[in-house]
Every structure is written in structure tokens, then in C-alpha cells.
C-alpha positions as CSV (number, residue, x, y, z in Angstrom):
1,M,35.6,18.0,28.5
2,N,35.3,14.2,28.5
3,I,31.7,13.3,27.5
4,S,32.4,9.5,27.9
5,A,34.0,9.7,31.3
6,L,30.8,9.2,33.2
7,F,29.8,6.2,31.2
8,I,33.3,4.6,31.6
9,R,33.1,5.0,35.4
10,R,29.5,3.7,35.6
11,P,29.3,0.5,33.4
12,V,26.0,-0.6,35.0
13,T,24.3,2.7,34.1
14,T,25.7,2.5,30.6
15,T,24.5,-1.1,30.2
16,L,21.0,-0.2,31.4
17,L,20.8,2.7,29.0
18,M,21.8,0.5,26.1
19,A,19.4,-2.2,27.2
20,A,16.6,0.3,27.2
21,I,17.4,1.3,23.6
22,L,17.5,-2.4,22.7
23,I,14.2,-3.2,24.4
24,F,12.3,-0.3,23.0
25,G,13.8,-0.9,19.5
26,I,12.6,-4.6,19.6
27,M,9.1,-3.5,20.8
28,G,8.9,-0.9,18.0
29,Y,10.0,-3.4,15.4
30,R,7.3,-5.9,16.4
31,L,4.6,-3.2,16.2
32,L,5.7,-1.5,13.0
33,P,3.2,-2.0,10.1
34,V,4.7,-3.7,7.0
35,S,4.1,-2.3,3.6
36,D,5.9,-1.9,0.3
37,L,6.1,2.0,0.2
38,P,5.6,4.7,2.8
39,N,2.1,6.2,3.4
40,V,1.9,9.2,1.2
41,D,-1.2,11.4,0.7
42,Y,-1.2,12.3,-3.0
43,P,-3.0,15.6,-3.5
44,T,-5.4,14.1,-6.0
45,I,-9.1,13.4,-5.6
46,N,-11.3,11.4,-8.1
47,V,-15.0,12.1,-8.3
48,T,-17.3,9.6,-10.1
49,A,-21.0,9.9,-11.0
50,N,-23.4,7.5,-12.7
51,L,-26.6,7.9,-14.7
52,P,-27.5,4.6,-16.4
53,G,-28.4,4.9,-20.0
54,A,-27.1,8.5,-20.5
55,S,-24.9,9.2,-23.5
56,P,-21.4,10.6,-23.1
57,Q,-22.6,14.0,-24.3
58,T,-25.5,14.0,-21.8
59,M,-23.1,13.0,-19.0
60,A,-20.7,15.8,-20.0
61,S,-23.3,18.5,-20.2
62,S,-25.7,17.5,-17.4
63,V,-23.4,15.9,-14.8
64,A,-19.7,16.9,-15.4
65,T,-20.3,20.6,-16.2
66,P,-22.3,21.4,-13.0
67,L,-19.8,19.6,-10.9
68,E,-16.8,21.3,-12.5
69,R,-18.3,24.7,-12.0
70,E,-18.6,24.1,-8.3
71,F,-15.1,22.5,-8.1
72,S,-13.6,25.5,-9.8
73,T,-14.4,27.6,-6.7
74,I,-12.1,25.4,-4.5
75,A,-8.8,27.0,-3.6
76,G,-5.5,25.3,-4.5
77,I,-6.5,23.4,-7.6
78,E,-3.7,22.9,-10.1
79,S,-5.6,21.0,-12.7
80,M,-9.0,19.4,-13.3
81,S,-10.0,16.9,-16.0
82,S,-13.1,14.9,-16.8
83,N,-13.9,11.8,-18.8
84,S,-17.4,11.0,-19.7
85,T,-18.5,7.6,-21.0
86,L,-21.8,5.8,-21.5
87,G,-23.6,6.3,-18.2
88,S,-20.5,7.4,-16.2
89,T,-18.4,10.5,-15.6
90,S,-15.0,10.6,-13.8
91,I,-13.5,13.9,-12.7
92,T,-9.9,14.1,-11.5
93,I,-8.8,17.0,-9.4
94,T,-5.1,17.7,-8.7
95,F,-4.3,20.1,-5.8
96,D,-1.2,22.0,-4.9
97,L,1.3,19.9,-2.9
98,S,1.0,22.4,0.0
99,R,-2.8,21.8,0.3
100,D,-3.9,19.4,3.0
101,I,-5.7,16.5,1.3
102,D,-8.2,16.0,4.1
103,A,-9.3,19.6,4.0
104,A,-9.5,19.4,0.2
105,A,-11.7,16.4,0.4
106,Q,-14.1,18.3,2.7
107,D,-14.2,21.1,0.2
108,V,-15.0,18.6,-2.6
109,Q,-17.8,17.1,-0.6
110,A,-19.3,20.5,0.0
111,A,-19.1,21.3,-3.7
112,I,-20.9,18.1,-4.6
113,A,-23.6,19.0,-2.1
114,R,-24.0,22.4,-3.7
115,A,-24.1,21.0,-7.2
116,Q,-26.7,18.3,-6.2
117,R,-29.7,20.5,-7.0
118,R,-28.5,21.0,-10.6
119,L,-27.8,17.3,-11.3
120,P,-30.4,15.1,-13.0
121,P,-32.9,13.7,-10.4
122,E,-32.8,10.3,-12.2
123,M,-29.3,9.6,-10.8
124,P,-29.5,6.4,-8.7
125,N,-26.8,7.7,-6.3
126,P,-25.1,11.1,-5.6
127,P,-21.6,11.5,-6.9
128,S,-18.9,9.9,-4.8
129,Y,-15.2,10.9,-4.3
130,R,-12.1,9.2,-3.1
131,K,-8.5,10.2,-2.5
132,V,-6.1,8.8,-5.0
133,N,-3.3,6.9,-3.3
134,P,-1.2,3.9,-4.4
135,A,-1.8,2.4,-1.0
136,D,-5.5,2.3,-1.7
137,Q,-5.1,-0.4,-4.3
138,P,-6.6,-3.7,-3.3
139,I,-4.3,-6.0,-1.3
140,L,-6.3,-9.2,-1.9
141,F,-8.6,-10.5,-4.6
142,L,-10.9,-13.4,-3.8
143,A,-12.9,-15.1,-6.5
144,V,-16.3,-16.8,-5.7
145,T,-17.7,-19.2,-8.3
146,A,-20.6,-21.6,-8.4
147,P,-21.4,-22.9,-11.9
148,G,-24.7,-24.5,-10.9
149,L,-26.0,-21.6,-8.7
150,P,-28.0,-18.6,-9.9
151,L,-25.9,-15.4,-9.8
152,Y,-28.2,-13.6,-7.4
153,E,-27.9,-16.4,-4.9
154,L,-24.1,-16.4,-5.3
155,N,-24.2,-12.7,-4.8
156,E,-26.0,-13.2,-1.5
157,Y,-23.2,-15.3,-0.3
158,A,-20.5,-13.0,-1.6
159,E,-21.9,-9.7,-0.4
160,T,-23.9,-10.6,2.7
161,L,-21.8,-13.4,4.1
162,M,-18.3,-12.7,3.0
163,A,-17.9,-9.0,2.1
164,Q,-19.6,-7.8,5.3
165,R,-17.6,-10.1,7.5
166,I,-14.3,-9.2,5.9
167,S,-15.2,-5.5,6.3
168,M,-15.2,-6.0,10.0
169,V,-11.6,-7.2,10.1
170,N,-9.3,-4.7,11.8
171,G,-7.4,-2.8,9.1
172,V,-9.9,-3.4,6.2
173,A,-11.2,-0.2,4.7
174,Q,-13.8,-1.6,2.3
175,V,-14.6,-4.6,0.1
176,N,-15.6,-4.0,-3.5
177,V,-17.5,-6.8,-5.3
178,F,-16.9,-7.0,-9.0
179,G,-19.6,-8.6,-11.0
180,S,-22.1,-8.3,-8.2
181,Q,-25.7,-9.3,-9.1
182,N,-28.3,-8.2,-6.6
183,Y,-31.6,-10.0,-6.9
184,A,-34.4,-8.1,-8.6
185,V,-37.6,-9.0,-10.5
186,R,-37.4,-8.0,-14.1
187,I,-40.7,-7.2,-16.0
188,Q,-40.4,-7.3,-19.8
189,L,-43.6,-5.8,-21.2
190,D,-44.9,-6.6,-24.7
191,P,-45.9,-3.3,-26.5
192,R,-48.5,-5.2,-28.5
193,E,-50.3,-6.5,-25.4
194,L,-50.2,-3.0,-23.9
195,A,-51.7,-1.5,-27.1
196,A,-54.4,-4.2,-27.3
197,R,-55.6,-3.4,-23.8
198,E,-55.1,0.3,-24.1
199,L,-52.6,0.5,-21.2
200,G,-49.6,2.7,-20.8
201,I,-46.3,1.9,-19.2
202,D,-47.0,4.5,-16.5
203,E,-50.2,2.7,-15.6
204,V,-48.3,-0.5,-15.2
205,A,-45.6,1.2,-13.1
206,D,-48.3,2.8,-10.8
207,A,-50.1,-0.6,-10.4
208,I,-46.8,-2.3,-9.4
209,S,-46.1,0.5,-6.9
210,R,-49.6,0.1,-5.4
211,G,-49.4,-3.6,-5.2
212,N,-45.9,-3.8,-3.6
213,V,-46.2,-1.8,-0.4
214,K,-45.2,-2.4,3.2
215,L,-46.7,0.3,5.3
216,P,-47.7,0.4,9.0
217,V,-51.5,-0.4,9.3
218,G,-52.1,0.5,12.9
219,T,-52.7,-0.9,16.3
220,L,-55.8,-2.4,18.0
221,Y,-56.0,-1.6,21.6
222,G,-58.0,-3.8,24.0
223,S,-58.6,-3.8,27.7
224,E,-55.9,-6.4,28.2
225,T,-53.6,-6.4,25.2
226,A,-52.6,-4.4,22.1
227,V,-52.1,-5.9,18.7
228,T,-50.0,-4.3,16.0
229,L,-51.4,-5.0,12.5
230,E,-48.9,-5.7,9.7
231,S,-49.6,-5.8,6.0
232,T,-48.3,-8.5,3.8
233,G,-48.3,-6.5,0.6
234,Q,-44.6,-6.7,-0.2
235,L,-43.9,-9.0,-3.1
236,M,-40.6,-11.0,-2.9
237,D,-40.3,-12.9,-6.1
238,A,-41.5,-13.1,-9.7
239,A,-44.1,-15.7,-8.9
240,A,-45.8,-13.2,-6.5
241,Y,-45.8,-10.4,-9.2
242,R,-47.3,-12.4,-12.0
243,P,-51.0,-12.5,-10.7
244,L,-50.8,-8.8,-9.8
245,I,-53.9,-7.0,-11.2
246,V,-52.9,-4.0,-13.3
247,A,-56.3,-2.8,-14.4
248,Y,-59.8,-3.9,-15.3
249,R,-61.2,-4.0,-18.9
250,N,-64.9,-4.8,-19.4
251,G,-65.0,-6.0,-15.9
252,N,-62.2,-8.5,-16.4
253,P,-58.9,-8.1,-14.5
254,I,-55.7,-7.7,-16.5
255,R,-52.9,-9.4,-14.7
256,L,-49.2,-8.6,-15.0
257,E,-48.3,-11.9,-16.5
258,M,-50.7,-11.2,-19.4
259,L,-48.7,-8.2,-20.5
260,G,-45.3,-9.8,-20.8
261,R,-42.6,-11.8,-19.0
262,V,-42.0,-11.6,-15.3
263,I,-38.8,-13.3,-14.4
264,D,-36.4,-13.6,-11.5
265,S,-33.3,-11.6,-12.5
266,V,-30.8,-9.1,-11.2
267,E,-30.8,-5.3,-10.8
268,D,-28.0,-4.7,-13.3
269,D,-27.7,-7.3,-16.0
270,K,-25.2,-5.3,-17.9
271,R,-22.2,-6.3,-15.9
272,A,-20.4,-9.6,-15.6
273,A,-17.2,-11.0,-14.2
274,W,-15.3,-14.3,-14.8
275,F,-12.6,-16.2,-12.9
276,N,-10.5,-18.4,-15.1
277,G,-13.3,-18.3,-17.7
278,V,-16.1,-19.3,-15.2
279,R,-18.8,-16.8,-14.4
280,G,-18.6,-15.6,-10.8
281,M,-17.7,-12.6,-8.6
282,V,-14.5,-11.1,-7.4
283,L,-14.0,-9.5,-4.0
284,A,-11.3,-6.8,-3.8
285,V,-10.2,-6.0,-0.3
286,Q,-8.7,-2.6,0.5
287,R,-6.7,-1.8,3.6
288,Q,-6.9,1.3,5.8
289,P,-3.9,3.7,5.5
290,G,-1.2,3.0,8.0
291,T,-2.2,-0.5,8.7
292,N,-0.1,-3.6,8.3
293,T,-0.7,-5.1,4.9
294,V,0.7,-8.5,5.7
295,Q,-1.3,-8.7,9.0
296,V,-4.6,-7.6,7.3
297,V,-4.2,-10.3,4.6
298,D,-3.4,-13.0,7.2
299,D,-6.5,-12.0,9.2
300,V,-8.7,-12.1,6.1
301,K,-7.3,-15.5,5.0
302,A,-8.0,-16.8,8.5
303,L,-11.7,-16.4,7.8
304,L,-11.7,-18.5,4.6
305,P,-12.0,-21.9,6.3
306,S,-15.2,-20.7,8.2
307,F,-16.6,-19.3,4.9
308,R,-16.1,-22.6,3.2
309,Q,-17.9,-24.5,5.9
310,Q,-20.9,-22.2,5.7
311,L,-21.2,-22.1,1.9
312,P,-22.9,-24.8,-0.1
313,A,-20.8,-27.5,-1.6
314,G,-20.9,-26.1,-5.1
315,V,-19.5,-22.7,-4.1
316,T,-15.7,-22.3,-4.5
317,I,-13.5,-19.6,-3.0
318,S,-10.2,-19.0,-4.8
319,E,-7.3,-16.6,-4.2
320,L,-6.8,-14.5,-7.3
321,Y,-4.1,-12.1,-6.2
322,D,-2.3,-11.6,-2.9
323,R,-0.4,-8.3,-2.7
324,S,1.3,-9.4,0.6
325,I,3.3,-12.1,-1.2
326,S,5.4,-9.5,-3.1
327,I,5.7,-7.3,0.0
328,R,6.9,-10.3,2.1
329,E,9.4,-11.3,-0.6
330,S,10.8,-7.7,-1.1
331,V,10.9,-7.0,2.7
332,E,12.6,-10.3,3.4
333,D,15.1,-9.7,0.6
334,V,16.0,-6.3,2.1
335,K,16.2,-7.9,5.6
336,F,18.6,-10.5,4.2
337,T,20.7,-7.8,2.6
338,L,20.8,-5.9,5.9
339,W,21.9,-9.0,7.9
340,L,24.5,-9.8,5.2
341,T,25.8,-6.3,5.3
342,L,26.2,-6.5,9.1
343,C,28.0,-9.8,8.8
344,L,30.3,-8.6,6.0
345,V,31.2,-5.5,8.0
346,V,32.0,-7.6,11.1
347,M,34.1,-9.9,9.0
348,V,36.1,-7.1,7.5
349,I,36.6,-5.5,10.9
350,F,38.0,-8.8,12.2
351,L,40.3,-9.3,9.2
352,F,41.9,-5.9,9.8
353,L,41.9,-5.8,13.6
354,R,42.8,-9.5,14.0
355,N,41.5,-9.3,17.5
356,L,38.3,-11.0,18.6
357,R,37.8,-8.8,21.7
358,A,38.3,-5.6,19.6
359,T,35.9,-7.0,17.0
360,I,33.1,-7.5,19.5
361,I,32.9,-3.8,20.3
362,P,31.8,-2.4,16.9
363,S,29.9,-5.6,16.3
364,V,27.6,-4.7,19.2
365,A,27.4,-1.0,18.4
366,M,26.1,-1.6,14.8
367,P,23.0,-3.7,15.5
368,L,22.2,-1.6,18.6
369,S,22.1,1.6,16.5
370,I,19.8,0.0,13.9
371,V,17.5,-1.6,16.5
372,G,17.2,1.8,18.2
373,A,16.1,3.3,15.0
374,F,13.0,1.0,15.0
375,A,11.8,2.8,18.2
376,V,12.0,6.2,16.4
377,M,10.2,4.8,13.4
378,Y,7.4,3.5,15.6
379,L,7.1,6.8,17.5
380,L,6.8,8.7,14.2
381,E,4.3,6.2,12.8
382,F,6.5,5.0,9.9
383,N,6.2,1.8,8.0
384,L,8.6,-1.1,7.7
385,D,8.9,-0.8,3.9
386,N,11.5,-1.0,1.2
387,L,12.7,2.6,1.6
388,S,13.1,2.5,5.4
389,L,14.9,-0.8,5.3
390,M,17.1,0.5,2.5
391,A,17.9,3.5,4.7
392,L,19.0,1.1,7.5
393,T,21.1,-0.9,5.1
394,L,22.9,2.2,3.9
395,S,23.3,3.4,7.5
396,V,25.5,0.3,8.4
397,G,28.4,2.0,6.7
398,F,27.9,5.1,8.6
399,V,27.1,3.8,12.1
400,V,30.3,1.6,12.2
401,D,32.6,4.5,11.5
402,D,32.0,6.2,14.9
403,A,32.7,3.0,16.8
404,I,35.8,2.2,14.8
405,V,37.2,5.7,15.2
406,M,36.7,5.5,19.0
407,L,38.1,2.0,19.2
408,E,41.2,2.8,17.1
409,N,42.1,5.8,19.1
410,I,41.8,3.9,22.4
411,V,43.9,1.0,21.0
412,R,46.6,3.5,19.9
413,H,46.9,4.8,23.5
414,I,47.2,1.2,24.7
415,E,50.0,0.5,22.2
416,Q,51.8,3.5,23.5
417,G,52.0,1.8,26.9
418,E,49.0,3.3,28.8
419,G,46.8,1.2,31.0
420,V,43.5,0.0,29.5
421,L,41.3,2.3,31.8
422,E,43.6,5.3,31.3
423,A,43.7,4.7,27.5
424,A,39.9,4.6,27.5
425,Y,39.7,8.0,29.3
426,N,42.3,9.7,27.2
427,G,41.2,8.2,23.9
428,A,37.6,9.1,24.5
429,R,38.5,12.6,25.5
430,E,40.5,13.2,22.4
431,I,38.1,11.8,19.9
432,G,34.7,12.7,21.6
433,F,34.3,16.0,19.8
434,T,35.4,14.5,16.5
435,I,32.6,11.8,16.8
436,V,30.0,14.6,17.5
437,S,31.2,16.5,14.5
438,M,31.1,13.4,12.3
439,T,27.6,12.5,13.4
440,V,26.2,16.0,12.9
441,S,27.9,16.3,9.5
442,L,26.5,13.0,8.3
443,V,23.0,14.0,9.4
444,A,23.4,17.3,7.7
445,V,23.9,15.5,4.4
446,F,20.3,14.2,4.6
447,I,18.7,17.5,5.6
448,P,18.1,18.5,1.9
449,V,16.4,15.2,1.4
450,L,14.2,15.8,4.5
451,F,13.0,19.1,3.2
452,M,12.8,18.1,-0.5
453,G,9.5,19.2,-2.1
454,G,7.2,17.4,-4.5
455,L,6.0,13.8,-4.5
456,V,9.6,12.5,-4.4
457,G,10.3,14.5,-1.3
458,R,7.2,13.1,0.4
459,L,8.2,9.6,-0.6
460,L,11.8,10.0,0.7
461,H,10.7,11.7,4.0
462,E,10.8,8.5,6.0
463,F,14.1,7.5,4.3
464,A,15.9,10.6,5.5
465,I,14.5,10.5,9.0
466,T,15.3,6.8,9.4
467,I,18.9,7.0,8.3
468,S,19.4,10.2,10.4
469,A,18.0,8.5,13.5
470,A,20.3,5.5,13.0
471,I,23.3,7.8,12.7
472,L,22.4,9.9,15.8
473,I,21.9,6.7,17.9
474,S,25.3,5.4,16.6
475,G,26.9,8.6,17.8
476,V,25.4,8.2,21.3
477,V,26.5,4.5,21.4
478,S,30.0,5.4,20.3
479,L,30.3,8.0,23.1
480,T,28.9,5.8,25.8
481,L,29.0,2.0,25.2
482,T,32.1,1.8,23.0
483,P,34.6,3.4,25.4
484,M,33.0,1.5,28.3
485,M,33.4,-1.8,26.5
486,C,37.0,-0.9,25.5
487,S,37.9,-0.3,29.2
488,R,36.6,-3.8,30.1
489,L,37.4,-6.0,27.1
490,L,40.7,-4.8,25.8
491,R,44.0,-6.1,27.2
492,P,47.3,-4.2,27.7
493,H,49.5,-4.3,24.7
494,A,52.3,-6.2,26.4
495,K,50.0,-9.1,27.4
496,Q,48.8,-9.7,23.8
497,G,50.3,-12.5,22.0
498,H,50.1,-13.1,18.2
499,G,50.0,-16.4,16.5
500,R,51.0,-17.6,13.0
501,L,47.8,-16.3,11.4
502,Y,48.5,-12.8,12.7
503,A,52.1,-12.9,11.3
504,L,50.8,-14.1,7.9
505,S,48.2,-11.4,7.7
506,E,50.7,-8.8,8.8
507,R,52.9,-9.7,5.9
508,F,49.9,-9.5,3.5
509,F,49.0,-6.0,4.8
510,D,52.6,-4.9,4.6
511,G,52.6,-6.0,1.0
512,M,49.4,-4.0,0.3
513,L,50.9,-1.0,1.9
514,A,54.0,-1.3,-0.2
515,A,51.9,-1.7,-3.4
516,Y,49.9,1.4,-2.4
517,E,53.1,3.4,-1.7
518,W,54.5,2.4,-5.1
519,G,51.3,3.4,-6.9
520,L,51.1,6.7,-5.1
521,R,54.7,7.6,-6.0
522,G,54.0,6.8,-9.6
523,V,50.9,9.0,-9.7
524,L,52.8,11.9,-8.1
525,R,55.5,11.5,-10.7
526,H,53.1,11.6,-13.6
527,R,50.5,14.2,-12.5
528,L,49.5,15.2,-16.0
529,V,48.7,11.6,-17.1
530,T,46.7,11.2,-13.9
531,M,44.6,14.2,-14.6
532,L,44.0,13.1,-18.2
533,L,42.9,9.7,-17.0
534,S,40.5,11.3,-14.5
535,V,38.9,13.4,-17.2
536,A,38.7,10.4,-19.4
537,V,36.7,8.6,-16.7
538,L,34.6,11.6,-15.9
539,I,33.4,12.3,-19.4
540,P,31.8,8.9,-20.1
541,T,30.4,8.9,-16.6
542,A,28.6,12.2,-17.3
543,Y,27.4,10.8,-20.6
544,L,26.0,7.6,-19.1
545,F,24.3,9.7,-16.4
546,V,22.4,11.6,-19.0
547,K,21.5,8.5,-21.1
548,I,20.5,6.2,-18.3
549,P,16.7,5.6,-18.1
550,K,15.1,7.6,-15.3
551,G,11.8,7.0,-13.4
552,F,9.8,7.8,-10.3
553,L,10.1,4.3,-8.8
554,P,12.1,1.2,-10.0
555,S,10.2,-1.4,-11.9
556,E,8.9,-4.2,-9.8
557,D,7.7,-7.6,-10.9
558,A,4.7,-8.3,-8.7
559,G,3.5,-11.2,-10.8
560,R,0.4,-9.3,-12.0
561,I,-0.6,-7.7,-15.3
562,M,-3.7,-5.5,-15.7
563,V,-5.2,-5.0,-19.2
564,S,-8.1,-2.7,-20.0
565,T,-10.2,-3.2,-23.0
566,E,-12.4,-0.5,-24.5
567,A,-14.8,-0.8,-27.5
568,A,-16.6,1.9,-29.5
569,E,-19.4,3.9,-27.8
570,G,-22.7,2.3,-28.4
571,I,-21.6,-1.3,-28.5
572,S,-24.1,-3.7,-27.0
573,F,-23.4,-5.5,-23.8
574,E,-23.8,-8.9,-25.5
575,S,-21.3,-7.9,-28.1
576,M,-18.8,-6.7,-25.5
577,V,-19.2,-9.9,-23.6
578,R,-18.4,-11.9,-26.8
579,H,-15.2,-9.8,-27.4
580,Q,-14.2,-10.2,-23.7
581,L,-14.7,-14.0,-23.8
582,A,-12.6,-14.1,-26.9
583,L,-9.7,-12.5,-24.9
584,V,-10.4,-14.9,-22.1
585,D,-9.9,-17.9,-24.4
586,I,-6.6,-16.4,-25.5
587,V,-5.4,-16.0,-21.9
588,K,-6.5,-19.5,-21.0
589,T,-4.1,-21.0,-23.6
590,D,-1.1,-19.4,-21.9
591,E,0.4,-22.0,-19.6
592,N,2.3,-19.3,-17.7
593,V,-0.9,-17.7,-16.4
594,A,-1.8,-19.2,-13.0
595,S,-5.2,-17.4,-12.6
596,F,-7.0,-14.4,-14.1
597,M,-10.2,-12.5,-13.9
598,A,-12.2,-10.5,-16.5
599,S,-15.1,-8.2,-16.2
600,V,-17.4,-6.1,-18.3
601,G,-19.3,-3.0,-17.2
602,G,-18.1,-3.2,-13.6
603,G,-14.3,-3.0,-13.7
604,Y,-11.9,-0.1,-13.1
605,M,-12.8,1.5,-16.4
606,G,-16.5,1.7,-15.8
607,G,-19.1,1.9,-18.5
608,A,-20.7,-0.8,-20.6
609,N,-18.0,-0.6,-23.3
610,A,-15.1,-1.4,-21.0
């Protein structure tokens, strides 16, 4: 059976088939999301809960313990650990790899709802959870600073104007604001003034609640119109709170300003953030899983000019960290390696074939196989990342084999005196099954990688499928396009003339063959010495394999260093700020640091002592 006969007889059909592979591959390449690593759902969920002012012991007994009891009823948990600090608890739950992470997240949410009635009612917000995934790390940090502007006004620009607008960008999951300072009126009561007027804090709190209300009053209906009444009891700033009457003593009103200080402040004054040593706020942009990191960053950056036009002159927006830069560089480097590999392979083929027409045939088959793999990647919702591009780079050595084997067999028939078309039929018939077996055997090598378990298996899943797709497409191309091009491009052996370069290279190859023959004869004469040399090479190779450092992923220099600082429990916020600013001064003296941020009480560690 001659698989290639139909495609040799119908060159237009073959050309259209290859054009379809090329077009769909290019379309898939343009639509592929760009990232550094494949999207992998790690079976880990992190739950956080906050209770301001609570000690670590209180957080562990009152918050962590009820949650852990409910979490322990969820099926598929491998391990669970908790860490309680001042006012904060973090619980990390690791599930079995076979457990679906989305279903596990729903179980965790249900467990939090069941434990809610046993948690302290003073908690400002219910516990929250998130799936732990390296792709969830922020892809862009933006710093907003304004030395002459109150922090609560700067917060209004950062959260209301910028964060909300950035969250609307396609592909953005959420925007976290480090160092956020929401406006609030802070009332600092003097205990001596309260005691002198025989007032308790609860009475002051009740008076503030009564004086700051915004409730519906009612509607007045007339014969012609209806008027809705509105109260103006909501107080908006410290100046409006100061004359508030708390109580009466001896017929005289006691106003709030008489009991202490009433100032414009922020809700949480125990958190702070700095950019290059200047107090400000930092916006951390996170992308949605499966989206194009580079495109999301570009879309967010496109909003910055409009933000700068709307902000006051004293507000500065700076880029602290852009994750897409390292992704662009790494992907571009792998792309360059891929193109260089293709060019080197084509050059080697030309040097050995010494025939431009014959060189064109495998040179077309190689990129066509790789471009076709992009269509498969798009259909399977893969990323254009370092691992998938590495798979395509490695596949170059595999995809060229099929085309060369087919080409060499057809050329052999031509050198035996057959016509070009006859040689294409006979050569394709003889080698067709061999190419099928070669393709299947190469794909079979990657089947264990495809079904590998654990996190490594999940990470290499795209790698195995991508390289297998390229190999399968190369087999199709070698059975269809390659013999068809051979029947049209190659010339009969008698009509081929050779120049001086061919003769010179022929002498060089004859010399290489003679050297190889001499070496092979020597090896066969001294078999024992050859075996001893092989063992001598094998032993240090095995030793170096054991001693070489091993890791989950290779080290990558992304140009960013993260440092966490933690002080003793019970340290005051002011003292922690002083220690953090001392570190800031040290970092500022390093001329190799382009920019940096620091935070207290609102960073990744959480707690007032971090």
C-alpha cells in the first residue's frame, strides 16, 4: 500500500492541505496567551481571618481552632497547618493531587459558613480563602505617591480612580492596594474628662451612633405632587463631629470636642507603605488564569496616561515591577533559539546534500510541522510559555528526520536511474510504513511524561502534548508534502551537474569516511580496551548525576528580591516603622537598586509585627 500515492498525483490537494495547516497554525499562534509557565492548579488553599487587637493565643483558640475542626471533615486533605499572629490567622490546606481544586474550594467555603457561628462576632470580615497558584502572583506593581497630599485623599485616587478602573481591564482578576488608608474620623477620648463629667465610653458611642444617622424620613403626599423627605444627619468629617452633643449635665450640653480630640484620620493607622522611601501606596495587579500576561500588562499601562491627566499635579505614578519584562525576554530568547535551531538544521542539510532543490524540501517540512503544533496548542488552551517553546525547539531534531528519510530514499531511486515521478512513487511506498513506525515510536517515548503524576507531571503535561503534536504533524507532512515536492523539484540524476565546491566537499566527506573506517577498525581490534574506556566514562557520569544539584524549576533571575522582616510579638507599630525605615535607608544606599517598596502591617506577611 502506498499512502503517499494520492498526494503525489494530486499536488493541488496536497498544497491546500498544507496551506490549511499553515493558516490555522498562524491563527493559533496569534491567539495563544503568553506566560512564563503553564497554568497549573496546585491542590492548595489558603484561608485567612483577621481580628484586630487579638493576641496570637486568642486567634489560635477562638478563630483557628473552630475553622480547623470544620476543615477536618473535608475529604481528600493531605495536610493542614495554621499560623496565628497578632490579629491574624492563616490556615494552609493541602489536598490530594487527584482532588479537583474547584470542588475543594467549594467545600472550604461551606466549612467556613458552618464555622461562622462559632467565630467571634467582633471580626470585621468573615474568613476568606484563595487557591495557591504561582500564576496568581501580581504581574504589575504601580506606586502612587504624593508627598504634600493627605494619605486618605491619595487613597481616594488610588482605590476609587485607579484600582476600580484597572479591575475592569479584560484579564485582570483583582487589584490589591498595599498601604491603603481609607478616610475615617478618629475620636481620642480623655479619660479624665470622662470621669469629671461622669460619662462612660458606651454613652459616647451611643451618642455618636444617634447623631450620625441617615434613615428614610417619609413622603408628603399632596393633591398635585409628592415630596420625599431626607434627613441630613450623616456627619462627613471631623469638623461636623466636634459640636455633637453627647449628654447634658446641670442643663448644660456636653459636646464631643470637650471630651478629647476629634481629628480627620484613616480607618487603620497601623499600616504603612513606602516607595523609594516616600510614603505612598502600591497597587498590585493580578491576572486571571489562562489570560495573556503580556497583553494584560500592556492594557493596564495604556491607562496610565489618562490617570496622570486626571490626577493632581503633585501625584506621581511609578512602575515598581513589571513581570511581563522577564516573560518577554525569556520567551523571545527561546524563540531566537528555535529560529537558530531551524537555520542550523537547514545549513547542515545543505552541507551534506549539496543540492539547493533537495534542501528546500525538508526546510519547508520543519517549520510547517512546528506551526501546525500552534493550532493544537490553541485548541487545547495551552500557553506560549518556556516549556511549550522548549518542546518545539527539541522537536526540530525529530521532525526533520522523517522528511530526510523520505527524501534520501527517493534520491536513491533517482540515482539508480529511475524517473523522478517513478522514484517518488517507489521511494514513498518503500519508506511509508517506516515513517509511520518512526513517528509512533517517537510519540510513545513521551507517553510516560504525559501520564506522569505529581506536580511535575502537571507542569510537563503541556510539554509532552506539544512535542507529540509536532512529531505527529511532521509524520503527516513527510507522507504527503515531502514526496509531492520531491516529484516536482528533484531532477534526474543524469542531468545534475556538479561544480568545484561539490568536488571539494566530496573529498572532505571521503576523508571523514576514511577516518571513521580507521577508527572503527581500531576499536574492533581492541575490544577490551574499548569496554574499559566506556566503563571509565560511565562511572564519573553516574557520580556526577548523583552529585549535581537538583530542583523543581531552574533558577531564574527576574530582577526582583523579596525580603520579609518580622519582629517580636507585641512590638508597637511606631517601633516597627522605625526598624523598617532603617532598612529602607540601607537599601537606598545601594546604587544597584532601581526602585523598591516597603510596607508594615499590610504586606504579604500580615500582622503589625511584619
